[in-house]
C-alpha positions in Angstrom: 80.9 -248.9 176.3 78.5 -251.5 178.1 75.5 -251.3 175.9 77.8 -253.5 173.6 79.0 -255.9 176.1 76.7 -258.9 176.9 76.1 -260.0 180.2 77.8 -263.2 179.8 80.8 -261.4 178.6 81.1 -259.2 181.8 80.5 -261.9 183.8 83.4 -264.1 182.3 85.6 -260.9 182.1 85.0 -260.7 185.9 85.8 -264.0 186.7 88.9 -264.2 184.9 90.0 -260.9 186.7 89.7 -262.4 190.3 91.4 -265.5 188.9 94.3 -263.6 187.8 94.8 -261.7 191.2 94.2 -264.9 192.7 97.2 -266.4 190.9 99.0 -263.3 191.4 98.5 -263.5 194.8 100.0 -267.3 194.9 103.1 -266.2 192.9 104.0 -263.1 195.1 103.7 -266.0 198.2 100.0 -265.4 199.8 99.0 -268.3 201.8 96.2 -270.5 200.3 94.2 -271.3 203.2 90.6 -272.6 203.1 89.5 -269.0 204.5 90.9 -267.3 201.2 89.7 -270.1 199.2 86.1 -269.1 200.6 86.7 -265.5 200.3 88.2 -265.8 196.6 85.4 -268.2 195.6 82.6 -265.4 197.0 84.3 -262.6 195.6 84.2 -264.4 192.2 80.7 -265.5 192.4 78.5 -262.7 194.3 79.1 -259.6 191.6 78.2 -261.8 188.6 75.2 -263.3 190.2 74.0 -259.5 191.1 74.6 -258.7 187.7 73.0 -261.2 186.2 69.6 -260.7 188.7 70.0 -256.4 188.0 70.8 -256.5 184.4 67.4 -257.1 182.4 66.8 -256.0 178.6 65.3 -253.5 177.1 63.2 -250.9 179.8 59.4 -251.2 179.3 57.6 -248.5 177.0 56.8 -245.2 178.1 53.5 -243.9 177.9 54.4 -241.6 175.4 56.1 -244.0 173.0 52.9 -246.2 173.4 50.7 -243.3 172.3 52.5 -241.9 169.7 52.6 -246.0 168.2 48.7 -246.2 168.4 48.6 -242.4 166.8 51.3 -243.7 164.0 49.1 -246.7 163.4 45.5 -244.7 163.4 47.4 -242.1 160.9 48.5 -244.6 158.4 45.2 -246.3 158.2 43.3 -243.2 157.1 42.8 -242.8 153.4 
């Protein structure tokens, strides 16, 4: 499921989810204070930052993959 999802889309979905939850809280009558605003901001920004830092590109090639690629190229060069 996450193979087809980009990092930007996942981070955007997280931010939208937090904003929707905050809006539902305001509609339900929750008090909006500086502390609650700071907590909402941290809740919205920290997990996407962790995702962006931890989610890298493709994993590096293994030794077996490297050896196979070298072996295949030498076999292709043989007459």
